[in-house]
C-alpha positions in Angstrom: 0.0 0.0 0.0 2.9 2.3 -0.6 0.9 4.8 -2.8 -1.8 5.2 -0.2 0.8 5.6 2.4 2.3 8.6 0.5 -1.0 10.4 -0.1 -1.5 13.1 2.5 -4.9 13.4 4.2 -5.0 17.2 3.9 -5.6 16.9 0.1 -9.0 15.3 0.6 -11.9 17.5 -0.1 -13.0 19.4 3.0 -9.9 18.6 5.0 -7.0 21.1 4.4 -3.9 21.8 6.6 -5.7 22.8 9.9 -7.9 19.7 10.0 -5.0 17.5 8.9 -3.0 18.8 11.8 -5.8 18.0 14.2 -6.1 14.5 12.8 -2.4 13.9 13.2 -2.3 15.2 16.8 -5.5 13.5 18.0 -5.5 10.1 16.3 -2.1 9.9 14.5 -3.7 9.9 11.0 -1.5 11.5 8.4 -1.9 9.4 5.2 -4.8 7.9 3.3 -3.6 4.5 4.5 -3.7 5.7 8.2 -7.3 6.8 7.6 -8.3 3.4 6.1 -6.8 1.7 9.2 -8.8 3.9 11.6 -11.6 1.4 12.2 -15.1 1.9 13.6 -15.5 1.1 17.3 -19.1 -0.1 16.8 -21.8 -0.5 14.1 -25.4 0.7 14.1 -28.3 -0.1 11.9 -29.4 3.0 9.9 -31.9 1.3 7.8 -34.7 2.2 10.2 -36.2 5.6 10.9 -38.0 5.8 14.2 -40.8 8.1 15.2 -40.5 10.3 18.2 -43.4 8.5 19.9 -41.4 5.2 19.5 -38.3 6.7 21.1 -40.3 8.0 24.0 -41.6 4.4 24.5 -38.0 3.0 24.4 -36.9 5.6 26.9 -39.7 4.6 29.3 -38.4 1.0 29.4 -34.6 1.8 29.4 -32.7 1.0 32.6 -30.5 4.1 32.1 -29.2 6.4 29.4 -26.4 3.9 28.6 -28.9 1.3 27.5 -30.6 3.6 25.1 -29.8 2.8 21.4 -28.6 5.2 18.8 -31.6 6.3 16.8 -32.5 7.9 13.5 -35.4 10.4 13.2 -36.9 12.4 10.3 -38.4 15.8 11.0 -38.0 19.6 11.2 -36.2 22.0 13.6 -37.7 25.0 15.3 -37.5 27.3 18.3 -33.7 27.8 18.7 -33.0 29.2 22.2 -29.8 30.2 24.0 -29.4 29.6 27.7 -26.8 30.6 30.3 -23.6 32.6 29.9 -19.9 32.1 29.3 -18.8 28.5 29.4 -22.2 27.4 30.7 -23.9 28.6 27.5 -26.0 26.0 25.6 -28.3 26.0 22.6 -31.6 24.1 22.5 -34.1 23.5 19.7 -37.2 21.5 19.2 -37.2 18.6 16.7 -40.7 17.5 15.6 -42.3 14.9 13.5 -46.0 13.9 13.1 -45.9 12.0 16.4 -44.3 14.5 18.8 -41.3 16.6 19.6 -37.9 16.1 21.2 -35.3 18.6 22.5 -31.9 19.0 20.8 -29.0 20.5 22.8 -25.6 21.8 21.8 -22.8 23.0 24.1 -20.3 24.0 21.3 -20.3 25.6 17.9 -23.6 27.4 18.8 -23.5 30.1 16.2 -22.6 27.7 13.4 -25.5 25.4 14.4 -28.0 28.2 14.6 -27.0 29.6 11.2 -26.7 26.2 9.4 -30.1 24.8 10.5 -32.1 28.0 10.7 -34.7 27.1 8.0 -37.8 25.7 9.8 -39.2 24.2 6.5 -36.2 21.9 5.8 -36.6 18.3 6.6 -33.6 16.6 8.3 -32.5 13.1 9.1 -31.3 13.2 12.7 -28.9 10.6 14.2 -27.9 10.5 17.8 -28.2 8.9 21.2 -31.2 10.0 23.4 -30.8 10.8 27.0 -33.2 11.9 29.8 -32.5 15.1 31.6 -34.9 16.7 34.0 -37.6 14.1 33.0 -37.3 15.3 29.4 -35.9 13.4 26.5 -33.2 15.1 24.5 -30.4 14.4 22.0 -27.1 16.2 22.5 -24.9 17.1 19.5 -26.9 15.1 17.0 -25.7 14.5 13.4 -28.1 16.2 10.9 -28.3 15.6 7.2 -30.7 16.9 4.6 -30.8 13.4 3.1 -29.8 9.9 4.3 -26.7 9.4 2.1 -24.4 6.4 2.4 -21.4 5.1 0.6 -22.5 3.5 -2.7 -26.1 4.4 -2.0 -26.1 1.7 0.7 -28.6 2.1 3.5 -28.0 -0.2 6.5 -25.1 -1.0 8.8 -22.8 2.0 9.4 -19.7 2.4 11.5 -19.2 4.9 14.3 -15.7 6.3 14.8 -14.2 7.5 18.0 -13.5 11.3 18.1 -12.0 13.7 20.7 -13.3 17.0 21.8 -10.7 18.8 19.7 -11.8 16.9 16.7 -15.4 17.8 17.3 -14.5 21.4 17.7 -12.8 21.2 14.2 -16.0 19.6 12.8 -14.2 16.2 12.6 -17.1 14.1 14.0 -17.8 10.5 13.1 -19.8 11.4 10.0 -16.9 13.6 8.7 -14.5 10.7 9.2 -16.9 8.4 7.2 -17.0 11.0 4.4 -13.2 11.0 4.2 -13.0 7.2 4.0 -15.7 7.3 1.3 -13.6 9.7 -0.7 -10.5 7.5 -0.3 -12.3 4.3 -1.4 -14.0 6.0 -4.3 -10.6 7.3 -5.5 -8.9 3.9 -5.1 -10.2 2.3 -8.2 -7.6 -0.5 -8.4 -7.4 -3.3 -5.8 -5.6 -2.3 -2.6 -2.3 -4.3 -2.7 -2.0 -7.4 -0.6 0.1 -7.5 2.6 0.0 -11.3 3.1 1.2 -14.0 0.7 -1.5 -16.0 -1.0 -0.4 -19.1 0.7 -1.2 -17.7 4.1 -4.5 -16.2 2.8 -5.5 -19.7 1.7 -4.2 -21.5 4.8 -6.1 -19.1 7.2 -9.2 -18.9 4.9 -9.0 -15.1 4.7 -10.7 -12.6 2.3 -8.5 -10.2 0.4 -7.2 -7.0 2.0 -9.2 -4.9 -0.5 -12.5 -6.6 0.4 -11.6 -6.4 4.1 -10.9 -2.7 4.2 -14.0 -1.9 2.2 -16.3 -4.0 4.3 -14.8 -3.0 7.6 -16.0 0.6 6.9 -19.1 -0.2 4.8 -20.3 -3.8 5.3 -22.2 -5.3 2.5 -23.7 -7.8 5.0 -23.2 -9.0 8.6 -21.2 -12.0 7.2 -18.9 -9.8 5.2 -18.3 -7.6 8.2 -17.4 -10.7 10.2 -15.0 -11.8 7.5 -13.4 -8.4 7.3 -12.8 -8.2 11.0 -11.3 -11.7 11.0 -8.9 -10.9 8.2 -7.7 -7.7 9.8 -7.4 -9.1 13.3 -5.4 -12.1 11.9 -3.0 -9.9 10.0 -2.4 -7.6 13.0 -1.7 -10.5 15.3 0.2 -12.5 12.7 2.8 -9.7 12.2 3.1 -9.1 15.9 3.8 -12.8 16.5 6.2 -13.0 13.5 8.2 -10.1 15.0 8.3 -11.6 18.5 9.3 -15.1 17.3 11.9 -13.8 14.9 13.5 -11.8 17.8 13.4 -15.0 19.9 15.1 -17.1 17.2 17.7 -14.4 16.7 18.6 -14.4 20.4 18.7 -18.2 20.6 21.0 -18.4 17.6 23.3 -15.5 18.3 23.5 -15.4 22.1 25.2 -18.4 23.7 24.3 -19.2 27.2 26.4 -20.2 30.2 26.3 -23.9 31.0 25.3 -24.9 34.5 26.4 -28.6 34.1 26.1 -29.7 37.7 23.9 -29.6 40.7 26.4 -29.7 43.6 27.0 -29.1 47.3 25.2 -25.9 47.8 21.9 -27.1 46.2 22.0 -30.5 47.8 22.9 -29.4 51.3 20.1 -26.8 51.2 17.6 -29.3 49.7 18.2 -32.0 52.4 19.0 -29.8 55.4 17.4 -26.3 55.0 14.2 -26.8 53.0 11.4 -25.3 55.2 8.7 -27.6 53.8 8.2 -30.3 51.1 8.2 -28.7 47.7 4.9 -28.9 45.8 4.7 -30.8 42.5 4.6 -27.5 40.7 7.7 -26.2 42.4 9.6 -29.4 41.5 8.5 -29.1 37.9 9.6 -25.5 37.6 13.0 -26.2 39.2 13.5 -29.0 36.7 12.6 -26.7 33.8 15.1 -24.1 35.0 17.9 -26.7 35.4 17.3 -27.9 31.8 17.4 -24.4 30.5 20.6 -23.5 32.3 22.4 -26.5 30.9 21.1 -26.1 27.3 23.9 -23.9 26.0 21.5 -21.1 25.3 20.6 -18.1 27.4 17.6 -18.8 29.6 14.9 -16.3 29.5 12.1 -17.7 31.6 9.0 -16.1 33.1 7.9 -17.6 36.4 4.3 -17.0 37.1 2.8 -17.9 40.5 0.0 -16.7 42.5 0.6 -14.8 45.7 2.1 -17.2 48.3 2.9 -20.0 45.9 6.6 -20.2 46.7 8.3 -18.4 43.8 11.1 -17.0 46.1 12.1 -20.5 47.2 12.3 -21.6 43.5 14.4 -18.5 42.7 16.8 -19.3 45.6 17.3 -22.9 44.5 18.0 -21.6 41.0 20.7 -19.3 42.4 22.2 -22.2 44.3 22.6 -24.1 41.0 24.5 -21.0 39.7 26.7 -21.0 42.7 27.5 -24.7 42.3 28.8 -23.9 38.9 31.1 -21.1 40.0 28.9 -18.1 39.2 27.3 -15.3 41.2 23.6 -14.6 41.4 21.6 -11.3 41.7 18.0 -10.8 42.8 16.4 -7.4 41.9 13.2 -6.2 43.5 11.2 -3.0 42.7 11.0 -1.6 46.3 13.4 -1.5 49.3 10.7 -3.1 51.4 10.6 -6.1 49.1 14.4 -6.3 48.6 14.9 -6.1 52.4 12.4 -8.8 52.9 14.0 -11.1 50.3 17.4 -10.5 52.0 16.1 -11.4 55.5 14.1 -14.4 54.2 17.0 -15.8 52.2 19.5 -15.1 55.0 17.4 -17.1 57.4 17.0 -20.0 54.9 20.8 -20.1 54.3 21.8 -19.7 57.9 24.9 -21.8 58.6 25.8 -22.2 55.0 29.1 -20.7 53.7 27.5 -18.3 51.3 28.0 -14.5 51.7 25.0 -12.5 50.8 24.7 -8.7 50.4 21.8 -6.2 50.4 22.3 -3.2 48.1 19.7 -0.4 47.9 19.5 3.3 47.5 19.5 3.6 51.3 22.8 1.6 51.7 25.2 3.9 53.5 28.3 5.1 51.6 30.7 3.3 54.0 28.8 0.1 53.7 28.6 0.4 49.9 32.4 1.0 49.8 32.8 -2.2 51.7 30.5 -4.3 49.5 31.4 -3.2 46.0 35.0 -4.7 46.0 33.7 -7.9 47.4 31.0 -8.2 44.7 33.7 -7.4 42.0 36.1 -10.1 43.3 33.4 -12.7 43.7 33.6 -13.0 47.5 30.0 -12.1 47.7 28.0 -14.8 45.9 24.5 -13.4 46.0 23.5 -9.7 45.8 19.9 -8.7 46.6 18.8 -5.2 45.9 16.7 -2.6 44.0 17.6 -0.4 41.0 20.9 0.2 42.8 22.1 -3.1 41.2 22.1 -1.6 37.7 24.4 1.3 38.6 27.7 1.4 36.7 29.7 1.2 39.9 28.3 -2.3 40.7 30.6 -4.8 38.9 30.4 -8.6 39.2 33.2 -11.2 39.0 31.1 -13.7 37.1 27.4 -13.1 37.1 25.5 -16.2 36.0 21.9 -15.8 37.0 19.7 -12.7 37.3 16.3 -13.0 39.1 13.9 -10.0 38.6 11.0 -10.0 41.0 7.8 -8.3 40.0 9.6 -7.6 36.8 6.8 -5.5 35.3 7.8 -2.6 37.6 11.1 -2.3 35.8 11.5 -0.7 32.3 13.1 -2.6 29.5 16.2 -0.4 29.5 16.7 -1.0 33.3 16.5 -4.8 32.9 18.9 -4.7 29.9 21.6 -2.9 32.0 21.6 -5.8 34.5 21.9 -8.4 31.7 25.1 -6.7 30.5 26.9 -7.1 33.8 28.7 -10.2 32.4 30.6 -10.8 29.1 28.3 -13.7 28.3 24.8 -12.6 29.2 23.6 -14.3 32.4 20.6 -16.6 32.6 17.4 -14.6 33.3 14.5 -15.6 35.5 11.7 -13.0 35.7 9.0 -13.5 38.3 5.5 -12.1 38.7 2.8 -12.6 41.3 0.3 -11.0 38.9 -1.1 -13.9 36.9 -1.1 -13.0 33.2 -3.8 -14.3 30.8 -2.4 -16.7 28.2 -3.1 -14.4 25.2 -1.4 -11.5 27.0 1.6 -13.6 28.0 2.0 -14.7 24.3 2.2 -11.1 23.3 3.8 -9.2 26.2 6.3 -12.0 27.0 6.3 -13.8 23.7 10.0 -14.2 23.7 10.1 -15.9 27.1 9.5 -19.5 28.1 6.8 -19.6 30.7 6.7 -21.6 33.9 3.7 -21.6 36.2 3.4 -22.6 39.9 -0.2 -23.4 40.1 -0.3 -25.0 43.6 -0.2 -23.4 47.1 2.1 -24.9 49.8 0.3 -27.4 52.1 -1.7 -26.1 55.0 -2.8 -22.8 53.4 -6.5 -22.0 53.7 -8.1 -20.0 50.9 -8.8 -16.4 51.9 -12.5 -15.7 52.5 -13.5 -12.5 50.6 -16.7 -10.5 51.4 -18.1 -7.3 50.0 -19.8 -4.9 52.4 -20.9 -1.3 52.4 -19.5 1.7 54.3 -22.7 2.2 56.2 -22.4 -1.2 57.9 -19.3 -0.2 59.8 -20.6 -1.3 63.2 -20.7 -5.0 62.2 -17.5 -4.6 60.2 -15.4 -3.3 63.2 -16.8 -5.9 65.5 -15.5 -8.6 63.1 -12.1 -7.0 62.9 -11.9 -6.6 66.7 -12.7 -10.3 67.1 -9.6 -11.2 65.0 -7.5 -8.7 67.0 -8.6 -10.2 70.2 -7.5 -13.6 69.0 -4.0 -12.2 68.5 -4.1 -11.6 64.8 -3.1 -8.5 62.9 -5.0 -6.4 60.4 -4.2 -4.3 57.2 -6.4 -1.4 56.3 -5.7 0.0 52.9 -6.7 3.3 51.4 -6.4 4.4 47.8 -5.0 7.9 48.5 -2.4 9.5 50.8 -3.9 13.0 51.1 -7.4 14.4 50.7 -8.3 15.3 47.2 -10.9 17.9 46.2 -11.7 16.0 43.0 -12.6 12.6 44.5 -14.9 11.9 47.3 -13.0 9.3 49.2 -11.5 8.9 52.6 -7.8 9.7 52.7 -5.1 7.7 54.5 -4.3 10.4 57.1 -7.9 10.7 58.3 -8.2 6.9 58.2 -5.2 6.5 60.4 -6.6 8.9 63.1 -10.1 7.3 62.9 -8.6 3.8 63.3 -6.8 4.9 66.5 -10.1 6.2 67.9 -12.0 3.0 67.0 -9.4 0.6 68.3 -7.8 2.6 71.2 -6.5 -0.6 72.9 -4.3 -1.5 69.9 -1.2 0.0 68.4 -1.5 1.3 64.8 1.2 1.8 62.1 1.0 3.9 59.0 2.8 3.3 55.7 2.7 5.1 52.4 5.0 5.8 49.4 5.9 9.4 50.4 7.6 8.3 53.6 11.4 8.2 53.9 12.8 4.7 53.3 14.1 4.5 56.9 10.7 5.5 58.3 9.0 2.9 56.0 11.3 0.2 57.2 10.8 1.2 60.9 7.0 1.1 60.6 7.1 -2.2 58.6 9.3 -3.8 61.2 7.0 -2.7 64.0 4.2 -4.5 62.3 6.3 -7.6 61.4 7.4 -7.9 65.0 3.9 -7.6 66.4 4.6 -4.3 68.2 1.7 -2.8 66.2 -1.4 -4.8 65.5 -3.0 -2.7 62.7 -1.3 -1.4 59.6 -3.0 1.5 57.8 -1.4 1.8 54.4 -1.7 2.6 50.7 -0.9 0.0 48.1 2.8 0.2 49.0 2.1 -3.1 50.8 0.6 -4.6 47.6 3.6 -6.7 46.7 5.8 -9.0 48.6 5.2 -8.0 52.3 5.0 -11.3 54.3 3.4 -11.2 57.7 1.9 -14.7 58.4 0.1 -13.5 61.5 -1.9 -10.9 59.5 -5.4 -12.4 59.0 -7.5 -9.4 57.8 -7.2 -7.3 54.7 -9.7 -4.5 54.8 -9.8 -2.4 51.6 -11.5 1.0 51.8 -13.1 2.4 48.6 -12.5 -1.0 47.0 -14.4 0.3 43.9 -11.3 2.4 43.1 -9.0 -0.6 42.6 -8.7 -2.9 39.6 -9.2 -6.6 39.9 -5.5 -7.5 39.7 -4.6 -5.0 42.4 -7.4 -6.2 44.7 -6.1 -9.8 44.2 -2.5 -8.6 45.0 -3.7 -6.9 48.2 -5.7 -10.0 49.2 -2.4 -12.0 48.8 -0.9 -10.2 51.8 -3.1 -12.3 54.1 -3.7 -16.1 54.2 0.1 -16.7 54.5 -0.2 -18.6 57.8 -2.3 -21.7 58.8 -5.2 -19.7 60.2 -8.3 -18.6 58.3 -7.9 -15.2 56.8 -10.4 -12.6 55.4 -10.4 -9.9 52.8 -13.1 -7.3 53.3 -14.0 -5.0 50.3 -15.7 -1.8 51.6 -17.6 0.4 49.1 -20.3 2.9 48.8 -23.8 1.7 47.6 -23.8 3.5 44.2 -21.6 1.4 42.0 -21.3 1.0 38.2 -22.2 -2.3 36.6 -18.5 -3.0 35.8 -17.5 -2.4 39.4 -20.1 -4.8 40.7 -18.8 -7.4 38.3 -15.2 -6.9 39.6 -16.3 -7.2 43.2 -18.4 -10.3 42.5 -15.5 -12.0 40.8 -13.3 -11.3 43.9 -15.8 -12.9 46.2 -16.3 -15.9 44.0 -12.7 -17.0 43.4 -9.2 -17.0 44.7 -7.9 -18.2 41.3 -5.4 -15.5 40.1 -5.5 -16.7 36.5 -9.3 -16.5 36.3 -9.1 -13.0 37.9 -6.5 -12.0 35.3 -8.7 -13.2 32.4 -11.7 -11.3 33.8 -9.6 -8.2 34.4 -8.4 -8.3 30.8 -12.0 -8.5 29.5 -13.1 -5.6 31.7 -10.2 -3.2 31.3 -8.3 -4.2 28.2 -4.6 -5.0 27.9 -3.3 -1.4 28.0 -4.5 -1.0 31.5 -3.3 -4.3 32.9 -0.4 -3.8 35.4 2.9 -4.2 33.7 2.1 -3.8 30.0 3.4 -0.3 29.9 6.8 -1.4 31.1 6.9 -4.7 29.3 8.4 -3.7 26.0 5.1 -3.9 24.1 3.1 -0.8 23.3 -0.5 -2.0 22.9 -1.5 0.0 19.8 -3.6 -2.9 18.4 -6.1 -1.3 16.0 -8.7 -4.0 15.8 -7.6 -7.2 17.6 -8.7 -7.7 21.2 -6.5 -9.9 23.3 -9.4 -10.7 25.7 -11.5 -12.2 23.0 -9.3 -13.2 20.0 -7.3 -16.0 21.6 -8.1 -18.5 18.9 -7.0 -16.1 16.1 -3.8 -15.3 18.1 -3.0 -19.0 18.4 -3.5 -19.6 14.7 -1.4 -16.6 13.8 1.4 -17.7 16.1 1.3 -21.3 14.8 1.6 -20.1 11.1 4.3 -17.6 12.0 6.3 -20.3 13.8 5.9 -22.7 10.9 7.3 -20.1 8.5 10.2 -19.1 10.7 11.2 -22.8 11.4 11.7 -23.2 7.7 13.1 -19.7 7.0 14.3 -17.8 10.2 15.7 -14.8 8.3 12.7 -14.6 5.8 15.1 -14.8 2.8 13.1 -17.2 0.6 11.3 -15.6 -2.3 7.9 -16.7 -1.1 8.6 -14.7 2.1 9.8 -11.5 0.5 6.4 -9.8 1.2 6.6 -10.8 4.9 10.1 -9.4 5.3 9.1 -6.1 3.6 6.0 -5.7 5.8 8.1 -6.4 9.0 10.6 -3.8 8.1 7.9 -1.3 7.3 5.9 -1.9 10.5 9.0 -1.6 12.6 10.1 1.5 10.8 6.7 3.0 11.5 6.9 1.8 15.1 3.6 0.0 14.7 5.0 -3.0 16.5 6.0 -1.4 19.7 8.5 -4.2 20.3 11.9 -3.8 21.9 14.5 -6.6 21.9 15.5 -7.4 25.5 19.2 -8.5 25.3 
């Protein structure tokens, strides 16, 4: 589509330089090709013209404004009237047909509207979404045409396009976009060139690109729309997977891995004398996978997924011991000082009595201590370094770094991780861990170049956390339940979404919550923890809670990841409606880490959206992190899932939906793998088109992929 890519959007009739600039800034549309790939977000049936009486009937049965359909009316406009002053000004008018009248309202372009539609004798086709305001039915900013004109004279299914406020102010509403696309297609007389080889089109049973692009905007039938969507989704996912898999093959071929040939004294002594409990079957399987990777002759890049409390840290430690048995050092990098310190203390306790020197290195490490540690890391005396971002500083040099473990890896940017990989002449093996379960389709895309291990069992003796949803007005019963747990010697987390009071959001803030908690539970000691505290103060407050000196921890989500207090049995989350599913699940994972029954209490207001009620219902129904992750993906979309912004993938998918298009993704990946197995560099003549497209997509930064090496 090189020609369409070179034709500028401003030369279309009715566009020009100013509108073209707005299109570029708002939706990144510059060329004709960009415009053709700006797809409708939904489709509506414009074959039917309603009467106003019918619309009033529909409004009477609608649950709310969101359940009202887009409608089309035919009638006349009268009685324009201006209301208010300044920014509060609005323009209203009456739209009438033979069955009644409905109010129209505009908040922008008031003079233009009044001048353009001033003739009371002209009959218009109105299109818009009715709402009810003050018990009256109205349509805000409707589309108005003097005739119902569609591409190729078709009357029926029509696409709606997302627009921004700036676009609307520049008269670039959905109908204007449709007109631009109509112009492009009418001026594209020849077939739009293919971007997939015929062999793939036949194998995946796809329609042509020309047919797909024409039918995605102006469907000839529901079946042709389905086929157009399938073709375009497949192509988008296929090139994404082809790119990811080619990067993986490149790394496997070009980057040799260190060989860990033996499992020796450190590993065996720990396994037989220091193991705190019998490994689960899942842990044993993952350790075996890591051992095989580390002895394969290629660099290990493995993602370890495991729900909260599943024992990932123990697996990571055993992997480090294999590295030590082969004469290498290990490094564990965590996103926060709290988590790094906890790893250091846990691992020090597990290795107590073994001749392995461990160091903790964070931003808070004193200069004198740092000057003592750095030479010992460089000469190999220190075998295992645990720390935060401080590990990637240039001053930190290793003698022979063999294994890097990155915990909660999605909190690190790609560039940060890459600096740690380069701490050795031969890149070390890499094990990245996450307690945020990732849906399969997302893992195939975000972490497509990593092998995946999953710990899907909890250690024996753990009881599932009981989760309940209650309302803020039922605090009497709520506090009685919490007090009962405290009286039994347990500890409690109370989590708030904000640190300070905000004028914009009506929620309780952490500071007020801390004072209130001290008043409600005067007989108990209360700690407070938030992200704006100094590291030393955070550590002090956390240690007070860990030691049992304080019984209640009032905190923000700074305690979301990694904090391990087995005696804590209650996680009370205030304003739970303000948290996403994955975040709620992470917070819930802070309790249930001992043998006693634990509880997660979700406190909300009564007025909740439908989506929020679904989120909370899922939390009360299941403790399965993978099911929660799948539901979170469906409700929020991939761009909002924790970690995707730091993963190395920019989710600029134009049409594919990772929550719903898993089957298409799998087919696309299988075909891409089949091609690369036979031709890794895409040098065969039949793959010339694929190589060309990959180069073009990467050049245009449509892939959003960065090589991690």
